[in-house]
C-alpha positions in Angstrom: -21.8 -11.4 -7.6 -21.3 -14.5 -9.9 -18.6 -17.0 -9.0 -15.3 -16.2 -10.4 -14.0 -18.4 -13.3 -11.0 -20.5 -12.1 -8.5 -20.8 -14.6 -5.6 -23.7 -14.8 -3.2 -21.0 -16.0 -1.3 -19.6 -12.9 -0.8 -16.0 -13.7 2.1 -15.4 -11.2 4.2 -17.8 -13.6 3.7 -15.3 -16.4 5.7 -12.5 -14.6 9.2 -12.3 -13.2 8.0 -10.0 -10.3 4.6 -9.9 -8.5 2.5 -7.2 -7.4 4.0 -4.1 -5.7 7.4 -5.9 -5.6 7.6 -5.0 -9.2 8.0 -1.3 -8.3 11.1 0.6 -8.7 12.8 0.3 -5.2 12.9 3.5 -3.2 16.7 3.7 -3.7 16.0 4.3 -7.5 12.7 6.1 -7.4 13.4 8.7 -5.0 16.4 10.3 -6.6 14.3 10.3 -9.9 11.6 12.3 -8.3 14.0 14.8 -6.8 15.3 15.6 -10.2 12.0 16.6 -11.7 11.2 20.3 -12.4 9.3 22.1 -9.5 5.7 22.5 -9.7 4.2 25.8 -10.9 0.5 25.7 -10.5 -0.6 27.0 -7.3 -3.7 24.9 -7.3 -1.5 21.8 -6.7 -1.7 21.2 -3.0 0.3 18.0 -2.9 2.6 16.9 -5.9 5.7 14.7 -6.0 7.7 16.8 -3.4 7.2 14.5 -0.3 6.6 11.0 -2.1 3.0 10.9 -0.9 0.4 8.5 -2.0 -1.5 10.8 -4.4 -1.6 14.2 -5.9 -4.2 16.7 -4.5 -5.5 19.4 -6.7 -7.6 22.2 -5.3 -10.7 23.2 -7.3 -12.2 25.8 -4.8 -12.5 26.5 -1.1 -14.7 23.3 -0.8 -13.4 20.8 -3.1 -10.1 19.2 -4.2 -9.4 16.3 -6.4 -7.2 13.3 -5.3 -5.3 12.0 -8.3 -3.4 8.7 -8.4 -2.5 5.6 -10.4 -1.2 2.2 -9.6 -0.7 -1.0 -11.8 1.5 -4.1 -11.5 1.9 -7.7 -12.6 0.1 -10.6 -11.1 0.4 -11.0 -7.2 -2.0 -14.0 -7.3 -2.6 -16.9 -9.7 -6.5 -16.3 -10.2 -7.3 -13.7 -12.7 -10.4 -12.4 -10.9 -8.5 -12.1 -7.5 -5.8 -10.4 -9.5 -8.1 -7.8 -10.7 -9.8 -7.3 -7.2 -6.5 -7.0 -5.4 -5.1 -4.5 -8.0 -8.2 -2.4 -7.9 -8.2 -2.2 -4.1 -4.4 -1.4 -4.1 -5.1 1.7 -6.5 -8.2 2.9 -4.4 -6.0 2.6 -1.4 -4.1 5.7 -2.5 -7.2 7.9 -2.3 -8.1 6.5 1.1 -4.8 7.3 2.5 -5.2 10.9 1.6 -8.5 11.0 3.5 -10.4 11.2 0.3 -13.4 9.4 -1.3 -13.0 7.9 -4.6 -15.3 9.3 -7.5 -14.4 7.2 -10.7 -11.6 5.4 -12.1 -10.1 3.9 -15.5 -8.6 0.6 -16.2 -5.0 0.4 -17.2 -4.3 -3.0 -19.0 -1.2 -4.7 -20.5 -2.0 -8.2 -21.8 0.1 -10.8 -23.7 -1.3 -11.8 -27.1 -0.8 -15.5 -26.3 -3.0 -15.6 -23.4 -6.7 -16.4 -23.5 -8.9 -13.3 -23.5 -11.1 -15.0 -21.1 -8.4 -14.3 -18.5 -8.5 -10.6 -19.3 -12.4 -10.6 -18.9 -11.9 -12.0 -15.5 -9.2 -9.7 -14.5 -11.6 -6.6 -15.6 -14.4 -8.4 -13.8 -12.5 -8.6 -10.6 -11.5 -4.8 -10.7 -15.1 -3.9 -11.5 -16.6 -5.7 -8.6 -13.9 -4.1 -6.2 -14.7 -0.7 -7.6 -18.5 -1.4 -7.0 -17.8 -2.3 -3.6 -16.1 1.1 -3.2 -19.2 2.8 -4.6 -17.7 3.9 -8.0 -17.9 2.8 -11.7 -15.1 2.2 -14.0 -15.7 4.5 -16.8 -13.1 3.4 -19.5 -9.5 2.8 -19.8 -6.5 1.8 -22.0 -5.0 -1.4 -23.0 -1.7 -2.3 -24.7 -0.1 -5.7 -25.6 2.8 -6.6 -23.2 5.1 -9.5 -22.4 3.5 -9.9 -19.0 0.0 -9.2 -17.7 -0.4 -5.8 -16.1 -3.5 -4.3 -14.5 -4.2 -1.3 -12.1 -6.4 1.8 -12.2 -6.2 5.5 -12.5 -8.3 6.9 -9.7 -10.0 10.3 -9.3 -11.4 11.1 -5.7 -12.2 14.1 -3.8 -11.4 15.6 -0.3 -12.3 18.8 1.5 -9.0 21.0 1.0 -8.9 21.5 4.8 -9.3 17.8 5.5 -6.4 16.4 3.2 -4.3 13.7 5.3 -0.8 13.9 3.8 2.4 12.1 4.9 3.9 15.4 5.9 1.8 16.4 9.0 3.2 14.0 11.7 4.3 15.5 15.0 6.7 14.3 17.8 4.6 12.3 20.1 2.1 10.9 17.7 1.2 7.3 18.1 1.6 5.1 14.9 -1.3 2.7 14.1 -1.3 0.0 11.5 -4.7 -1.5 10.1 -3.5 -4.7 8.4 -1.1 -7.5 9.1 2.1 -7.5 7.0 3.8 -10.3 5.2 1.7 -10.6 2.2 4.8 -10.1 0.0 6.6 -13.1 1.5 3.2 -15.3 1.4 2.7 -14.6 -2.3 6.2 -15.2 -3.1 5.9 -18.7 -1.3 2.8 -19.5 -3.3 4.5 -18.5 -6.4 7.4 -20.9 -5.7 5.0 -23.7 -4.6 6.3 -23.3 -1.1 3.2 -22.3 0.8 2.9 -25.3 2.7 0.8 -23.5 5.4 -1.8 -22.5 2.9 -1.5 -19.0 3.9 -2.4 -17.5 0.5 -6.1 -17.5 1.0 -5.6 -15.1 4.1 -3.1 -12.9 2.2 -5.7 -12.6 -0.8 -8.4 -11.6 1.7 -6.2 -8.9 3.4 -5.1 -7.5 -0.1 -8.7 -7.4 -1.2 -9.9 -5.6 1.8 -10.5 -1.9 1.1 -9.0 0.8 3.2 -12.4 2.7 3.1 -13.4 2.1 6.8 -9.8 3.0 8.1 -10.1 6.4 6.0 -13.5 7.3 7.4 -12.3 6.5 10.8 -9.4 8.7 10.7 -11.3 11.6 9.1 -13.9 11.2 11.9 -11.3 11.2 14.7 -8.8 13.7 13.2 -5.2 12.7 12.6 -2.0 14.3 11.6 -0.7 12.1 8.8 -1.1 8.8 7.1 0.3 6.6 4.3 -0.7 3.3 2.9 1.8 0.5 3.2 2.7 -1.1 -0.2 5.8 -1.7 -2.2 8.3 0.1 0.0 7.2 -2.0 3.0 6.3 -0.8 6.4 9.6 1.0 7.3 10.1 2.3 3.8 6.8 4.2 3.9 7.3 5.2 7.5 10.6 6.8 6.4 8.5 8.8 3.9 6.3 10.1 6.6 9.0 10.8 9.0 11.1 12.5 6.4 8.1 14.7 5.0 7.2 15.6 8.5 10.7 16.5 9.7 10.8 14.0 12.7 12.1 10.7 13.5 10.3 7.5 14.5 10.5 4.7 16.9 9.1 1.1 16.0 8.5 -1.7 18.4 9.2 -4.7 16.3 7.2 -7.1 18.4 4.2 -4.9 18.3 4.0 -5.1 14.5 1.2 -7.4 13.3 2.6 -10.0 11.1 1.0 -13.1 9.4 2.6 -16.1 11.3 3.1 -17.9 8.0 5.1 -15.0 6.6 7.3 -15.1 9.8 8.0 -18.8 9.5 8.6 -18.4 5.7 11.0 -15.4 6.4 13.0 -17.5 8.6 13.2 -20.1 5.8 14.6 -17.6 3.4 11.5 -17.2 1.3 11.5 -13.3 0.7 10.9 -11.5 -2.6 13.7 -9.4 -4.2 11.8 -6.3 -3.7 11.9 -6.8 0.0 15.6 -7.2 0.0 16.0 -4.0 -2.2 13.8 -2.1 0.5 16.2 -3.4 3.3 19.2 -2.3 1.4 17.7 1.1 1.0 16.8 1.3 4.7 20.4 0.7 5.9 21.0 4.4 5.7 17.8 5.3 7.7 17.2 2.5 10.2 19.0 1.7 13.6 18.5 -1.9 14.1 18.9 -3.8 17.4 21.8 -6.1 17.2 19.9 -9.2 18.3 17.0 -8.7 15.7 17.3 -11.4 13.3 17.7 -10.6 9.5 14.3 -12.4 8.8 12.6 -10.1 11.3 14.2 -7.1 9.7 13.1 -8.3 6.3 9.5 -8.6 7.4 9.5 -4.9 8.4 10.7 -4.2 4.9 8.5 -6.7 3.0 7.1 -5.2 -0.1 3.3 -5.1 0.6 0.6 -5.1 -2.1 -2.6 -3.4 -0.9 -1.5 -3.0 2.8 -3.1 -1.3 5.5 -2.9 2.4 6.6 -0.1 3.6 8.8 -1.7 6.5 10.7 0.0 9.3 13.0 -2.5 10.2 15.7 -2.1 12.6 18.5 -1.8 10.4 21.7 -4.8 12.0 23.3 -6.9 10.6 20.4 -5.2 7.2 20.2 -7.9 5.1 22.0 -10.8 7.0 20.1 -9.2 6.0 16.8 -8.4 2.7 17.7 -12.1 2.0 18.7 -13.3 3.7 15.5 -10.9 1.4 13.3 -12.2 -1.7 15.1 -15.8 -0.7 14.6 -15.0 0.0 11.0 -13.8 -3.7 10.6 -10.2 -3.0 10.1 -8.3 -6.4 10.4 -6.3 -4.8 13.2 -5.7 -1.4 14.9 -2.0 -2.0 16.2 0.0 0.7 17.9 3.4 -0.1 16.4 5.5 2.9 17.6 5.5 6.8 17.6 7.1 9.7 16.0 9.8 11.4 18.0 11.9 14.8 17.5 15.1 14.0 15.8 16.6 13.7 12.2 14.0 13.7 9.6 13.4 10.2 8.3 15.4 8.4 10.8 13.9 5.3 12.4 14.9 3.4 15.6 13.6 -0.2 15.7 13.5 -1.7 19.2 
């Protein structure tokens, strides 16, 4: 792979919101999804009913398609890195379902006043990340837009009996997380020229890491449920798992792996608007400890881009899964809590 072209244009300065923090907040999106008409096709195994990561469509007894799309505005300044991170983020939805990507299409919005060389670098970053995942980008669509937008529409496959949805969690399941959180806060600091700790490099490396190894590990071991942690933050996506599974959850705040720079920045008030919106939504679902600082709460609600997988695994398979995740090269394999019997979607942070 050739060396990426470094441009003096800072892409994050061309957009009001960065990465998955540009998503509609859960308090807005979930009621909209609830208002959609019911699905009628019996081949649809998973649609929009449970706010899962991707749709699953059964072809026959041996094959099902995993269908997803994801796109956003620049999360980092460099065009090549933006393309690679956006591609990894879109591919993650297939991995979260236990699937294997097959192919993908580019989705592009690009301002007329920006140099086309930047768009070429965005596309090259996406293509290189797709190649790392073992697939080709076979086409796509472009429009002129006020801000740069890039992502993928991904098609994957999974055996119908081996789909990992967000709705299969059971009381007693351990919750494992495979990446550090805090990239939303770090990228916001970088955008504001406040990343004095130089943490953006580690954040880019994390966001560009595919969740393929984590997906293969959980398929090999056998798990009950999973989701990838993106724009709704760790607790927002956990709420979806717990609600879809009909259970509650307990999270140990001190056990959650956090980039230290993100923690320091959060305590200084450097937090993206999307993370505040997530926290506002979670007020109705989360019981917070009285002594947990607001900065620590915002970390658990931080809008992630291309975050790790959050996996619900039977307790007797916990150590086997943790070993498999470590062998697969996952950044972390941290037990952050458990699912418990109780009100669907309720989360207790301790």
